[in-house]
N, C-alpha and C positions, 0 to 999 in steps of 0.2 A: 722568529718562528711564525709561519703562516697559520691561519686558522685551519687550513686544510690538513695541516700536519697533526691536528688534534682529533680528527674525525676518523672513525672506523673505516677502513678502505671499502668494505662492502657497502656501507651507507654512502660514502663519497661517490661510488660508482652509480648509485641510484640517483643521487643529486645531479650528477653530470648528465645523466639520461633525461631527467626531468627538465633541466635547463634548456636542452635542445628542443624538447617537445613543445614547451610553452612559449618559446621565443616569438613565433608569429602572433600569438594572442597578446603578448605584452606590447608588441609594436602597435596593435590596434588601439590599445589603451592610451598610447602616447598621442595618437590622433584625437581621441576623445578629450584628453586633458587640454590640448591646444584649443579645441572648439569651445569648451566651457570657460577656459581662461579668457578667451576673446570676449565672451559675454560680460564677464566681470570687469575687464579692463575698459570696455566701451562704456559701461554704466558709471564707472569712476569718472571717466572723462566727461560724460554727458551731464553729470551733476557737479562738475567743477570742484572736486574734492581738494581741499587745501590743507596745508600743515596745521593751520589753526583749528581744523575740524577734528583733530586727533586728541585735543586736550581734555574735553569733557567738562561737566558742570558740577556744581556743589548744591547743597541745600535742596530746594524744591526742584531744581533742574529746569527752571523757566528759560525759554528762548535758547535751548541747546541746539545750535545749528548743526553741530557735528552729528548728534543723535538723529536729528530729523533727516539729514542727508543720508546717513547710513540706512535708515528705514526706507528711504526712497530708492536707494541702490538695491536693497534686498527685494523690494517689490518689483523693480524692473527685471532683475536677473531671474527671479523665481516665478515670474509671470503673473504677479498680482497688481492690485491698484494701490494698496497701502500695506503697512506692516507695523508691528511692534517688535522691536529688537532691544531687549532690556536685560541688564544684569540682575534685576529683581525677579525675573523668571528663573527660578532656581534649578530647573531641570526640564527635560522633555516632558516628563509626566505632569509637571506643573503647567507648562504651556498648553498641553493637550487638555488637562482638566479645566483650566481657565476658558479655553475655547468652547468646549462642550457645554459647560455650565453657564457660560455667558450667552449661548445661543437659545437656551430653552427657558420656559416658564412653567409654572404649575399646570398640569394637565397635558403637557407636551410629551413626546416620546423620542428617545434616541434608539436607533436600530443599527447595530453593527452587521455588516453584510459579508464580513470576512471571518466568520466564526467567533468564538468566545474571545473577548479581549485578553491580552496577556496579564500576567500575575499582578503587577503593581496597579494597573488600571482597574482591576476588579474591585479593589477597595474604594478607589475614587468614585466608581459608578454605583457602589452599594451592592454589588454582586456577592462580595464577601465582606466580612467585618461587621461592625455594629450599626452601620448605616448613618451615623451622625454626620450631618453636613453634606450628605450625598443626594443625588436626584431623588432617591427613594423617600427621603424625609420630606421632600417638597411635592410629593405626588407626581413625580415625573417618571414615566415608564422607561425601562432599559431592557432591551431584548437583543437577540442576535440570530442570524441565519447561519446554520451549520454549513460547512464546506462539503463539497462532494468527496467521496472516498479518495479520489486522486489529488485532493488538495486545491482543486479549482473552485472558483465561486459558482454557486448554484443559481444561475440567472433566472431560471423558472421559479425557484422557491423565493428568490428575492422579489420578483414581481408580484408574487402572491402575498408576501408578508408586508411589503412597503405599500402604503396607501397615501392618498392625498392628506390624511391626517398626521402622517409621519413628519416630525419637525426636522430632525437631523438624521441623515444617513452617514454612518462613519465607516471608513475604510482604513484598515491597518496594513500598511505597505510591507513592513518587514514580518518575518516569521515569528518574532518574539521567542518564546520558549516552545514553539510548536515544531513539528518536523516537516511541515509543508514548505514549498518554495515561497520565497518572497514574490510579491506581485510587481511585474514590470509596469511601466507607464502605459504600454499598449493594453495590458490586461485591465488596468484601472479605467482606461477609456471605455472598454466594453461594459464594465460595471456601471459607469456613469450613464452611458447610453440607455442601459436597461432601466435604471432608476428614473431617468427623465421621462421615459415613456409612460410610467404609471404615477409618478409624483413630481411633476415639473417644478413645483415650488419648494420642494424640500431643500434644506441646506446640505450640501455634500461636503463633508469634512474628511481630510486625509491626515492620518498620523504618518508623517514623513520621516520618522526616525531612521537614520542610517542611509537615507535615500539621496540626499542632496548631492548633485554632481556625479552620481553613479551612472547616469545616462545623460544624453544631451537635451532631454525634455524633462519637465517636472509635472506633477499632477495638475497644477493650475493651468498648464498649457493645453490640457485635454478636457477642461470643463469643470474641475473641482472648484468649489466656492471659497474654501478656506483650508489652510494646512498649518501645521506647527511642528517644531522640532527643538533640539537642544544645540547650544553653542559649544558644548564639549563633546559633540559628535562631529559630523562632517563640516557643518557650516562654519565652525570656529577655527578650522584649519590647524588645530593643535595649539593655537596661540591664545584664544579666549580662555580666561580663567573661570568663568561662570557665565550663566545667561541662557536665554532661550529666545525663540522667535515665533511670531504668529503672522501670517501673511495671506492676503486674499482680497476679496471684495472690500471696497472702502467702507460701505455701510456695516458690514459684518465685523471688520476690525474695530470700528468705533463701538459697536455693540458689546463685543467681548472686552474692550478696554475698560468698560465700567465695572466689569467683574474683576479685572486685573487690579484696578485701584478702587475708585468709588464713583458713583454717578456724579456728573458735573465736572469731574477732573479728567477721567479717562487717561489718555496718553499724554496730556499736556504737561504733566509733571513726572519726575523721576530722574534723579541725578545719575551721572555716568562717570564721575571723577574716579580716576585710577583704573578704568576698564575700557574706555572707548578706543584707545590706540590699539590695544590687542584685538578688540573686536573688528576693527577696520583691517588690520594686517592679516588677521586670521581668515577673514572672508576673501581677501585677495589671493591668498595661497591655497584656499580650500580645494580648488580643482586639482592642483598638483598633489596635495596631501591625500585627498580621497583616491586619486589615481594610484598613488603608492600603496595605499591600503588594499585596493582591489587587486593590484599586481601580487601583493603578498598573499591574498586569499587564493589566487590561482595557483601559486606555488604550493601553498598548504594542501590544497585539494589534490594536486598531482602527486606530491610526495607521499602523503598519507595513504592515498589510494594504492600507490605502488607497494606500500607496506602492508596492504591487505585490509585496511580499514574502510568502513562504509562512510562516505562523505557526501555532503550536499551543500551547494550545487557541485556538479562535476567540474573539473578544471576548464573544460571547453564550453560550458553552458553559458547562456546570457547572464549578465550580472546586473542587478538593480539595487544592491546595497552592499554593505561591508561584511555581512555575516557569513561565516563558513562553519558548518556543523560537522562534527565527527562523532560517530557512534562507537563507543568502546565496548558495549555489551556487558560490562561489569564495572562496579564502582571503584575497584582497586586501580585499574589502569587509568580510569578517568581522573581520579584524584592525583595519582602519580604524575600524569602528564601536566595537569594544572600546576602542580608544585614546580615542575621543571620549567614551565613558562615563566613563573615568578622568578626563579633563579637565573633566568636569562633576560631579565628586565634591567633597564638602566638605574631605576630607583628601587630601593628596598629589595635588592636581589638576595639579601641574606635572610629575608623573612620567609617563613613557611606557612602558606595559607592552610586553613583547616575548614571543613564543612561546618556550617552553623545555620541556625534558624535566623531569618532576617525579616524585618517588617515588610509586609506586602507580598511575601512568598509563602506558598503552601507547604513546600518541602525544604529540607536542608539544602543550602546552596554552597558550592565551592566557587570562590572568586579569586582570580590571580590577575594582577595588573600593577606592575611597578611603574606608575605613570607620573609625569610632572604635574598634571592636574588631577586631583583626586577623582576617581571614577570616570575619567575621560575614556570613552570607548572609541574615539578617533585614534587614540594611542593603542598599542598592541595589548590585548588583554584576552582572558579566557574565563568563562564562567558557565555555570549550568546547575540545574537542580538535580539532586541525587535521586533519580527515579528512572526506571527502565524507559528506553534502552541505554541509559547512561550517556547522554549526549552532551558534549562540550561545545560551547558556542565561542568560536574564535572571532575577534573583532579588531579592526583598525590596524594601525601601524604608521607612524610618522614617516618612516623611510622603508623602502623595499628591502634594503640591506639588513636592517634590524629584524624584520619579520623573517627573512630567510635564515639568518644566523640563529634566531630564537627557536624556530621550528626544527632546524637541524639538531640543535642542542637538546631540545625536549625529546625528539625521536631517539636520539642516541641514548639519553638517560633512561627513557622508558622501555625501549625495546632491545637495544643492542647491548646494554650493560648486563642484561639477563643472560646473555650468551657467554659472558666471560667466565 
């Protein structure tokens, strides 16, 4: 029996219509994948990556040639001078926190110019929580510039708020749990230009979560000084089991490395045993995996819009990350759809997720994601806080085929079963 035989004919007709509509857009993604893969392949060749570089080190991790080459490859591909790519960076939030806190000293200030940072970073920065260990405790200011009503950066307000005394200007590329569009590299370039005009010496940091390989340029290519992200998002290609990266100017990577470990050691130590081969292989296939996820997001947007839902971005809009949002307008459909995503996952498909309070979040959150790597949002997942307009954030997908089947299954279970 074909999978098509199990789908409601009315839904199947919509799927076929969507397939034809998005075919040219998917072909454009194939060209982007090849362009990004060429950069990765050439970097591997330029640094003479050998089989012996896949083994990893133990103990202190001294003289880990494979780790050092991997960091050089990351720097070349992502547009930096140096990088830290480590399994000891436990998440994107950790990599971002290490970067921001490593750049500042008492009396300095961090200013986000893309609105209020997303939920988990608010505790890191002392915006919420008890403030222990945050910039606030060390007399470091944290502020942000609100976005315009249309979700764009307010360049005039940025130039008024950022001064020569501002130490770090931070840019959040993805939308997080906001409803605004994610910022393209071209938009980030405009922000950087505006900042440089009033604060030429400020460190410009980009939270690059979900963004790697979603375009053919990265924020460092347009003037950012430092950026960070997670290896169980795009850069790990679905292969890396843990880890994060920090990449950018050599002096700044060294500076934050002392926050990552301790002064005097920096990035010279840190064993990679058991993880280095997957980090290498994951980065090699990351352009393809990211491309598959974006193709899946385009299908999601087109199909769910056909079903009358409010989606962002639209299927034919420019893409700069993996995130696809769907507004359900009510908590019941949102939770039902998330449960259906879980039931169409390869791992833990028998599990039913329920909304709950989670550390770092202000509202109850529903999280669905039967992934091979716990919490990997390069794998297909869905999550969101239970607050109006009841938006579910769809992310990732190791293969386009899986995203397509899972979304069709979730749509059938949520909307078409009600008509039976």
